[in-house]
N, C-alpha and C positions, 0 to 999 in steps of 0.2 A: 327729666329731661334737663332741667336746671337746677344747679348749686346755689341757691340764692343767699345772699348776705346784703340785707337790706338797710342800708346806713340812713339814708334820708328817711325813711318811715320811723327810726327811732328820736327824730327831733320832734319839737312840741306839735300839737294837733293843728295849731294855727298856721303852720307852714303847709298844710295839705287837707284834702277830704277823703276818709277813707271810702271807696266805693268798689264793689264788686261789679263785675263787666255784665251788662244785660245780654241774655242770650241771644243769639242769632239763629234764623230758621234752619239752613242746610250749608254750613262751612265745608269750602273746599279748597285746597292748597292750588293756588296759580302759579305759584314760582316760589322755591326754596332755595334759599343761598347756602349751598352745602359747604362750601369754601369758608363763609364767615362762620358757620356753626362750627367747624373744626376749630376755627381760632378762638372761639368762645368757649371751646372744650364741651360742648353740649353732647350729652347721650342721647341721640335721636332715636325716636320710636320707628321702627320700620312698619308701624299700622298707620295708615294715611287718614284714617277716620279720625283716629285718636289725636294724632298730629294735627288735623285742622281744627279739632276741638281744643288742644291747648292753645294754639296760635289765633283762635278767633276770640278766646275768653269763656267758652262754653265749659271748659274744664280749667278750673284755677290749680294751678299745679302746688304740689307740695312746698311749702315755704315760701310761697307768693306772698305780698302783702300790699294787696292792690290800693294805690292812690290816684288821686288828680292833684297836681301841684296849684299852689296859688300864687298869682302873680298879678301884677299890674303892667301899664305900659302907655308909652305914647305911640299912637297910631296916628300917622301922617301928620305928626307933630301935635296933636291934641291929646293930652293926658286923661286916662281911664283907670281909676283907682282901683276895680277889680275886674280882672280878665280871667285868667287859670286857664287850666285844661279843660276845654269846653267839649273836646270830643277824644281824649286821651287819655289812657290809663296805663299809669306805670306799675308793671306786675312787679318789679323787683330790680335786683342788681345781682350780676355775677362778676367773677374775677376770672379774667381770659386767660389764654396760655402764657400769657407774656406778663401776668400779675397785674395786668390794669383793671380797675374798676368799670363795670359798663351797665348802662341802663338797658332793661328790656321794656319798651312802650308799645301799647297796642294804640295805632292811632286810627280813628274812625270807630272806636268801641262802643259809642253809645253815650246816651245823656248822662250828665255828671252836674254835682252842685254848680258847676261853673258855666253851664251849657246857655244860660240867659234865653233860655225858651227855645234853643235849637234843638236837633234831633240828635246831634253828637256822632252822626255816622258820616261816612265818606262814601264818594261815588268811585267806580272803578278807574275812571280817566286819571284824576287826581293820585290814585295809589299808582297805577302804573308810571306816570310821570317822575314821582319822587323816587321809584325803584331805579328807573333807567338813569335819572341825574345824579342821585347820590351816589350809586355805584361808579359811574363815570368820573365822577368829581375823585372819588377815592383813586382810581387808578392814575387819573392826571397829576395826583402829589397834592391835592388840596384838601385841607382837612375838612370832613364833613361827617354829619350821622350817615349810619349804614342801612341797608334795607335786608333784612333776614329773610322775611318772606311777605308775599301777597297773598290774601286769603278772600276768596269770594263768599259772601254772606248767605246768599241766597234770598236777600231781602231787597227792596225796592226802596230807593232815597228819591225824595221829590225836590229838585233844584228848580231851573227854568223849564226842565221837563223831566219825566220819570227816568231815573238811572239804575244801573245794578249797584248793589252795595258791595262795598269791601273795606278789608282792614289792612293798613300796612304795619309789619312787626318791625319797629325802629330800633335801632342799636346806637346810643350815643355815650360818650364820654361821662355826660351828664345831661340832665335838662334844665339847670340853673341857668337864668338868663338875666340880664340887666332888669327887666321888669320885675324879677322876683325881689331883688333890693328895693325898688320901688313901691313894691306892695307894703312892705313894712315901713319904710320912710315915710310914705302918705298916712300912716296912721301914727306917725311919731313913736313908732315902737322902736327905739334905739337898741333894746335888748335884743329884739328880733333881728335887726340889721347887723349887731355883733355876732349872734349865734349863726346867721347864715354867713357872714364872713369867716368866722372861725373853721365852718364846716368846708367851705370852698378851699380856705387855705389848706387844709388837712388832706383834702381829695384830689385837689389839682396844683397847688403850689406849696409842697410840705417845705421845700427848702426856704420858704419865707419866714417861717415860724421862728426861727434862730436870729432874724433880723431885728435892727433897733426899731424899726415900726412896721410891722408886718401888714398894717392895713394900707399904709402908703404903698409898701413894695406889691400888695395886691391890685390897686388900682393901675399901678404902673405896667405889672405883668399882663393883667387884662387889655390895657392900652396897646401895648407892644404886640401881642398875638392878633389883636385885630386889626392892626396897622398892615402886619405880614398878611395876614388873611386877605384883605381888601386888594392888596398889590397882586396877590396871585389871582384873584378873581379877574382883574382886570388885563391880567397876562393872557387869560384864556377867553377873553371875550364874555364873560358871565355878567348877567344883571340881576341881582338877587330878586328886586320886585317889591319886596315888602320889608325895609330894613327900620321896621318898627322896634322898639328898644325891648318889646316881649319876644322878637325872633333874633335876637342877637345872643350867642350863647356865651357864657362866663369862660368856658373850657377854651375857646377860639375855635370851635367847629362852626360849619356852615350847616345851618339848620332851618327847617322850615320852609321846604321848595314848594311854594304855590305859585305865583304867576311870573316863576323865574324864566329866563331864557336867555340864549347866547346869541351874540352878533352875527349875522351875516355881511352884508356891506357895512364898512365901518363908519358910524357916526357916534361922537361922542354924546350927543342929546339923546341918544335912542332910548325909548321907554315901550315896553310890550304890555305891562301890566293894564289891564281894564280899569283898574280902581286908581291908578296914578294918573289922575287927569292934569295936573300941574306939573308933572315931570319931575317931581321931589327926589326920585330914586332913580333917575336917568344914570347910564353908564359912567358919565363923568363925574357925577355927584356924590357917588358912592364913599369916597375918602372923606369929603367933608360931611357926611352924615354920620359916617363912623365916628368921627372927632365929635359931633354932635353928642352921639349916643354915650360916647364916654364922659362926657360932661354932665349927663344926666346919671350917671353911676357915681360920680364924683360927688354929686350933690348928696348923694344918699350916704356917702361915706364921711361926709365932712365931721359929724361928732365924733368919728374915730380917729380921724387923723391927727387932731391936735386940739386941746384944751381950749385954746384961743381961737375963735371962729377966724379972725381974719388972718391969722398965720396958716390956718388948714386952707382956707381959699387960695391964699398965695401958692402954697404947695400943690394944690389940685391944679391951678392953673398952669404951673410948671410941667406936670404930666402932660397936659394937652398941647403944650408946645412941643414936647418930645415925641407925642402922638405924630404929629404933623413932620417932625423930623425924620422919625422911624419909617413913617410911609414913603415919604420922598426917596429915602435909600433903599428900601425894600423894593418901590417901583423902579428904580434905576437898575438893581440887580435882576429883576426879572426881565426887563427888556433888554438890558446888555446881552443877557444870555439868549435871548430871541433872537438878537443880529449878531451873534458870535463874537462879542467883545470879551475878549480874555481879562483886561485890565481895564481899571477906571482912568478916564480922562477928562479934563475940564469940560469940553464941549459935547460930551455925550448925550446928555438930556437933550441940547439942540438938535443932534442928529435924529434921534428917536422921534421927536415931534415933528421934524420935517417928514419923516417916514409918515407918521400918522395923518399928517396935513395932506399928503400925496394920496394916502389911501382914500380919505375923505373926500378929496376934491375929484378923485378917479374913480368913486364909487367903487372900490376894490374890496372883495370878500377878506373879513380880518383874518380868519383861519388859515384860508388857502395863499392869500399873500405872503404870510409868514413861512408857511410850508414850502411855497416856491421858491424863497430866497436860497434855501438849500441848493436847489438847481441852479441859481445864479452863482452860487459858490463852486459848483461843480463846472461852471462855465456856459451854461445854458440862459442867457439872459431873457430869451422870448419867453420862456415858461413863465418867469417873474411879471415881465412885463404884460403879459397879456391879462393879468389880473386887474388892469387899470384901463378905465376908457381915455385916460389922459396918459399917454404913455411917455411924454416927453419929461414931465415931472419926475417920473417914476425912474428913468434913464439917468436924469440928471442927480437923483439920490443916488443911484448904484454907484456914480463916480465917487460923490462923497463918501460913501462907504468904504469904497475900496481905498480910498486914500487914508482914510480913518484906520482900517485894518494894517496897512503897511506892509512891510516884510517879516513884522514880529509875529504874525498871527500862524495859527495852525497852517499845515498844507491844505491845498484845496479840498483834496479828497476828505482828508480830516475834518476839515470846517463843515463840509456838507453833511457828513455823519453826525457832527455835533448837533448842527441846527435841526436835524430830523429826530435826535433824540430830545429835543427842547419843545420844537413847535408840533402840536399834534396834526395828522393827516385828518383824523375822524374825532369829531366831536358829536353830541346828542343834539344834532340840529331840530329846530324846533318843528319844522315840516315832516321830519320823519317821526318825531315823538306822536304829532297829529295822527299820521297815518297809523302807527303802532295802535293807538287808542282807537281808533275808528274801526281797524279791524277785529280787536279784541271785543269792543261791544257787538260785534256781530257773530262772535265766538271762535273765530280765529286769532290763535296767538302766535303763529308763525311769524308774523311781523314783528311783533315785539320781541320774542325771542332772537330773531336774528340781528335786530338792533341792537339788544342788549350785548349779544356777543361781538358786534362790531366794536361798540364804544368800549368795550374791556380790552382792545387792541389799538389804542389811540395813536401809537406811533409806528404802525404799520401800515404800508399800502400794497395789498395783495389783490390779485384780481376777483376774489370772492366779495371783496366790500369796495370795490371801486366806487360804485355808486353813492356809498355815503362820504367820500370826500368833497364830492362837487356841492357847490350852493344850489340852492332850491331855484325853479324856473320861476319866471314871474308870476305866474299863475299859482304856483306853491307856496308863496311867502305868507308868512304867518304874521299876522300885523297887531294881535290882540293875544294875551296868555290871561288865563282866569285862576282866581284860588279855588275855586271848587267846594267852597263852603256854603 
């Protein structure tokens, strides 16, 4: 099924722990991503029993070199020198149809040397959540890991209550994290940091190898990708929930969908994660945390940046300043597109902030308000204004918006169409995900399947999925989301 070429497993053994997946009782495929399998060039067996065995770890395919990766990380600002894949096993790597190297990982595959006393398993709910959200992010154009399959294990897992076990087969550009660099830096293993940096450059940033200082180039390239990624998160109202350094991918993909959530009514201080009690990873804090995480990566790379430490630190601080500038530029680009501005003007940031302030004060639903701006572009102001409890401020903003658009913008019909291509009608709303999980726990996967189909058509408004466009009723709102570990 897989044609493996396992580059990470060829690194020194201190980078990982070889581990064969512990068998599960009765694996069954819950969902298989045929489209992604085709993109990966997989030769998929038609035998469902064998396929379930392969994707659960019960059958280790030819060419696999199963490992769990070592890494450290700052968790809510507190450094933990050893974390690692406590419930994930990297089967190996494949080269996809476009020539890109992709990891195939079993998440929830059982205990590893990094499990720290945990069972290494995953429950059904978190697996389905990550499947839905990661595939939605992909269609929304946000770099993210992908879901190849969700597999029931036939075993029980014990959390606050007994739950059904499941495994997510996750596909990533790689699973190297900022925390992977921290693992070696914490041990003063400069050779490990250098080997990892060389590996990342070769795998993800080969254009840097010919540069004057490839390691400085690496720090800057990772910083720019993270800045762009977080700007895209904010543009769809996404809150990651656990932006620990061990959850930040060096490749610039969104990774580790635990207590993530999407905004309903706009609140820049919104937090959903049950473990984020101080609001460290609130919606508006994500850019600052991204920069903070890049600073931790810079600390790891200092010995590689320059032989003189003071010079290296000065150069690293320059990259951190560039992160902020890049984020501001990316954020403006994202939100200019969301309100239909074709060109840049000095007051655009203030115009966008005025809209967000009106949305916050008027308790407007983030996704729906931006979607209904297309209706205003077509002349239906009421559809937009109904999103706000305080319509006066929203109407005032529409006047400023139209003044900014002036006569140089697209024609009204074209502007409305452009806005509908930019602002999704359908996102994986928190209450819909919870409904899908609740039904699946009872054995009914129809709600999951329908939600998955809907979020894969985010820019369409069709009667079939009209219910997914609307915000939750007050009694349906989800206040807290959970890691599931």
